[in-house]
C-alpha positions as CSV (number, residue, x, y, z in Angstrom):
1,M,179.1,107.7,72.8
2,A,178.0,106.0,75.9
3,R,178.7,109.7,77.8
4,C,176.1,110.9,75.4
5,A,173.2,108.4,76.3
6,T,173.6,109.1,79.4
7,M,173.7,112.7,78.9
8,L,170.5,112.3,77.0
9,L,168.8,110.3,79.2
10,A,169.4,113.1,82.4
11,A,167.6,115.6,79.9
12,L,165.0,113.5,79.1
13,L,164.3,112.1,82.7
14,A,164.6,116.2,83.8
15,A,162.4,116.9,80.8
16,A,159.8,115.0,82.8
17,A,160.1,116.7,86.0
18,C,160.1,120.3,84.3
19,R,156.4,119.1,83.3
20,S,155.1,116.9,87.0
21,Q,156.5,120.3,88.9
22,A,154.7,123.6,88.6
23,A,156.9,125.3,86.4
24,P,156.4,128.9,85.1
25,A,154.1,128.6,82.3
26,V,155.6,128.1,79.1
27,E,154.2,128.1,75.6
28,P,154.4,124.6,73.7
29,A,157.2,124.4,71.4
30,S,155.6,123.5,68.5
31,P,152.8,122.3,67.0
32,P,152.0,117.8,67.7
33,S,151.7,117.2,64.5
34,K,155.9,118.3,63.7
35,K,156.6,117.0,67.8
36,A,155.4,113.2,66.8
37,D,158.2,112.8,63.7
38,L,160.9,113.5,66.1
39,P,162.5,111.2,68.4
40,M,161.5,111.8,71.7
41,E,165.0,113.4,73.3
42,V,164.8,115.7,70.0
43,A,161.6,116.9,70.6
44,S,162.1,117.4,74.9
45,Y,165.8,119.2,73.7
46,V,163.5,121.5,71.3
47,E,161.0,122.0,73.5
48,R,163.3,123.0,76.5
49,R,165.7,125.5,74.1
50,R,162.6,126.8,73.3
51,G,162.2,127.4,76.5
52,C,165.4,128.7,77.9
53,N,165.3,131.2,74.7
54,H,162.7,132.6,76.3
55,W,163.1,132.9,80.3
56,E,166.8,133.6,79.6
57,G,165.9,136.8,77.7
58,E,163.2,138.0,80.4
59,D,164.2,141.0,82.3
60,A,164.2,140.3,86.3
61,Y,162.7,144.5,87.0
62,D,162.4,142.7,90.6
63,A,163.1,140.3,93.6
64,P,160.5,137.9,93.2
65,R,160.3,138.3,89.0
66,G,163.9,137.4,89.6
67,R,163.7,133.9,91.2
68,D,161.0,133.2,89.1
69,I,162.9,133.5,86.3
70,A,166.2,131.8,87.7
71,T,163.6,128.0,88.9
72,A,162.4,128.4,85.3
73,I,166.1,128.3,83.8
74,K,167.0,126.0,86.3
75,T,163.9,123.5,85.8
76,L,164.7,123.3,82.4
77,G,168.2,122.5,82.8
78,C,169.2,124.8,80.5
79,E,173.0,124.9,81.3
80,R,173.2,121.7,79.9
81,L,171.8,122.4,76.6
82,H,174.5,123.4,74.5
83,A,176.5,119.5,75.2
84,E,172.9,118.0,75.3
85,E,172.9,119.3,71.6
86,R,176.4,118.3,70.8
87,C,175.1,114.7,71.4
88,L,172.1,115.1,69.5
89,R,173.9,116.6,66.2
90,K,176.7,113.7,66.7
91,L,173.8,110.7,66.9
92,Y,171.8,112.1,63.9
93,Q,174.8,113.2,61.6
94,A,173.1,111.4,58.8
95,K,169.3,112.5,59.1
96,P,169.3,116.2,57.5
97,E,165.1,116.3,59.2
98,I,166.4,115.7,62.4
99,R,169.1,118.1,62.2
100,K,167.4,120.6,61.5
101,A,165.0,120.6,64.3
102,I,167.7,120.8,65.9
103,D,168.9,124.2,65.2
104,D,165.4,125.5,64.3
105,P,164.9,126.6,68.1
106,K,167.3,128.9,68.6
107,N,166.3,131.5,65.5
108,E,163.1,132.2,68.2
109,D,162.7,133.6,71.3
110,G,159.9,131.7,72.9
């Protein structure tokens, strides 16, 4: 569990860094009223998952666009999302409303 806590803390710090850097614009993950009901680490995961779904589906039709996509994917920390999801599922296994929020962004393409 300590490993999950460390990973989630790193994800929150990455999300904060994302917001402070000039990165390609991504629409907000969900209306503020829904996000306000979620724990901070879940809201961050949901927002990043939707951003990753969007950028991973983009076409790199030229080199600058490819760099933009790669930068967005790195900034969002897309490579860590599967491990983060496993930790969140374990942490919130007894909370179906939070588990639903963790599942929902997979069905969205950003």
